Every structure is written in C-alpha cells, then in structure tokens.
N, C-alpha and C positions, 0 to 999 in steps of 0.2 A: 478143488473138486467138490468139497462139501458145500462151499458157497454157491457153486454153479448148480448143484443138485437142488439146493434150497430155492434158488430163483426159479428153476424149472418147475419145481413142485408148486410154488406159489402161482406161477402162470397157469399151470395145469388146473389147479383148484379154481382159479378165477374163470377159466373158460368153461369148466364143468358147471360152475355156479351160474354163469350168465352166457350161455352159448349164442344168444341173439346178438351179442356184440360182434362176434365173428361173422355171422350171417348177414348183418346189416352193413358190413364194411366191404364194398365192392372190390377195392384193390386187394384186400387180404384174401377174398374168395377167389379172385383171379390167380393169385400166387399159389393157392392150394390146388386149384384145378390144374395149373401148369406143372406143379410138382407131381401130381398124380399121373399126368400124361407122360412125363419123363420116366416114371417108375414102370409104366407099361412097356416102354421101348418103342422104337420106330416102326416095328412090324405089326403093331396093334392099333386098330382104328377105334377111337372112343366115340361111339355113336351118341352116348349120353352127353358128352362134352359138346359135340357139334350141335345137338338139339338145344342145349342150354345157351350156346352162342347165338343161335337164331332167335330164341325167345328173348334174349337180352337185347338184340338189335330191334326186334319188334316193339319191345317195351320202350326203348329210346325214341322210336318213331312216334309211338302213341303219346309219349310225354311231350314231344315237340308239337304234335297236332293239338294237344290239350292246351299248351301255352298259347299257340296261335289263336285258338278259338276264344280263349279268355281275353287276349289282347284285342281281338276284333270286337267282342261284346263290349269291352270297356270303351273302345273308340266310338262305337255306335251310341252308347249311352251319353258320352261326352258331347257328341254331335247333336243328339236330341235335346240335351239341356241348353246348348248354345242357341238352337233354333227357337226353343220355347222362350228364352230370355229376349231374343230379338223380336219375337212377335209381341210380347208384352210392351216392349219399347215402341212398337208401331202404333199401339193403341193409346199412347199417352198424349201426343200433341193435340192441342185444341184447334189449330188452324192448318190449312194446307201448306202454308209457307213453313211453319214449324215442323210439319210432317216431313217435308223434303230435306230440311236442314238436319233433322234427327236421323233420317235415312242415311245421309252421307257421313255422319259422325258416330253417334252411339251405336246404331245398328251395324255399321261397317266394322267398328271395333269389336263388337260382340261376336260377329261372324268371322273375324280375322281375315278380312279381305281388304284389298288395297284401293279399290275404286268401285263406285256404284253409279249406274246411270239408269234413269227412267226415260224411255223413249216413247213419245206420244206422236202419233201421226196426225197431221192437221192440214187442211186445205185452205185455211183462213190466215192470211198474213197479219191481220190485226190481232188475231189471237196470239201469234208468235210474239208480237211486240209487248203484249200484256203479260206474258208468262216467263219470258227469258230472264227477267230480273230476279225471279224468285230464288233460284238456287243453281249452283254449278252442277247439281245432280241431274237436272232436267235437260233433256235433249229433244228438240222438236224436229220432225222430219216430214217429208212429203208422203202422201199416200203410197203404199206399196213398199216402203222402205223396210219394214219389219221382216216381211217374207223374204225380200232380197238379201238382207243382212244375215238372217239365220241360214239360208240355203247356201250363201257364199258361192253362187255360180253353179251349184250342183243340183241335179234333179233328185231331191230327197224329200220325203214327207216332213211336214212341220210337226215336231213333237212338242209337248208341253215344256220339257226341259232339255236343253242341249248343252253338253259339256265338250269343250274342245280347246286346242291351243290356238292362240291368236296369230294370224298371219299379218305381215306388215300392211297389206292393203286393206285389212279389215278393222283397223283401229280408229276409224273416223269418229265414233261416238265418244271416245275418251279424251279428245282434245289433246292438251299438252302431255297428259299421262300415257298416251298411246305408245310412246317410245319405250316404256318399261312395263307395259302390261303384256304378259305372254300366255296367259290362259284365262278362260272365261266361262261363266255359266249363264246361259240365256234362257229366260222364262217368259214365254209368250202369255199375254194377258188379254182376257176378254172383259171389257169394261161395260158391257151391257148392249142391249139392242139399240141400233142406230149410231153406235160409236165406232170409230176406226180402231184397228188393232193397236196394241201397245206392247212394249217389251221392257222387262226388268233385267239388267245385265250386271253381273258381279265380275269384276276383273281382279286378277292376281298377278303379282310379279313373278312368282314361281311358276315355271311352265308345266309343272306336274301337280299343281294345286287342284286343278279341275281336269279330269281325264275321262274319255268316253267309257272306260271300264268301270267307273264308279257308279254306285247306286244313286238314284235321283228322288227317292221317296220323300226325304226331308225337304228338299228344295221344292218339290211339287206341293207339299203341304204348306210351306211358307208362301209360295206364290198364290195359292188359293186364298189364304187369309189376306194377302196383300191386295188381291182383286176386290175382296169385300170392303176393305178400308178405302180403296180408291173410289169405288162406286158410291160410298157414303159421302166422300168429299165432292165428287162431281155432281151429286144430286142436289 
C-alpha cells in the first residue's frame, strides 16, 4: 500500500507540474471525459461534452482540409516547375529538326507524358515529302483536320486547351502508339497570318492523366511559348 501511494503521489506531482501533458494527449482526455460522463449517470446530459465532441469533429475536418490545400499547392508548384523546365528545353535546339527531336525526348520526359505529336495542316503534297523524314513527332494532315479532331464529331467550341480520354477511333495521330494512349491534352496553335491551324497533342497511357476537370493554365502557357518558338522556325 505504501508503494502504491508513493507511485500515485509521484504521478500526481508530475501532472500538477506539467498539466499540458494531459491536455495534449487526446486519448487520455477522451478517457477522462468518458469517466466524467459515467460519474454523472445515464439520466444527465453533458452539454459541455457534446459541444466538445462537435468542436473536435470540426477541428479534424479543418485539419483534413488544411492537408488537402497544402498537397494541392505542392502539386501545383511541382507542375509549374516541370513546365518551366520543359520551356527552357524548347529554346535550346538550334534547328527545326533538333527542335522536333527534343520535343519527343527531353521535353516529353520532363512533362512525364508518353507521346507527343505536332500536327500541321498542309495542302501541298511536296511539303509533306520534305517534312515527314524529320521526326516521328510530326504529323501532317489535310486542311480542316485539327478542328475535326478536336471536336470529335461534336458541336462544341474549339478551346485553346482540351483535355479528354482518347476513344479508339480518335487515335490516328499517334500511329503505332494509338493502342496504348488513353488520355490526351490538345493545344490548338495559331502559327501566324496566312498559315493553316496546327495542333500540339500530349498523349498518356494513364486514362486519368488528362481529365476535363483539371486546370489548363499551365498547358495554355506552354502552348503560347510553343507558338512563339514555332513562328521563329517557320519564319
């Protein structure tokens, strides 16, 4: 009994000296509140305890929201850094051929996408013969192809950036890779007055990599820089 009393006294002195240890331990506080409710009996409603439970539930929801906001901010920062690195890589190649090769290798790896296609509309067969050997990234098409491909048979406005899942009949621009490309980002390009429309397409094997619910600000910024670089080469 003496030993037990000594232990209790030591514990009591420790709690009195550092009460925050008890207050910061959620499990211990729950046990104390439960013991207090049992002492009241079943005929007594502890309004203070109910209020504390509601406050605790609200605090947990706020903490979850806080974590979600931080995670989203970190993801946005990582995406911004990726796009910035890819843009710097766009500016490095000295020739158009190197530019296309770099687009399909280093830029694609930086952006973590599985396929890149640059679609240029042309009405000149001789131009096709001169450009097709440059890179597997380049896809030449007849006039009107870009609008038709982006709309995919639907009467919808053409937006600067379109995110969607790839349907089997829509995989023509990817060639052999069409069998495993399941989502894509389509960026329409304006290459200047007197030039036909163009399209920059990013393809991903993951069907959820590009979704309509995602933001498009970074891709719009990337396509704007890409337009400027293309105009420089075409000039």
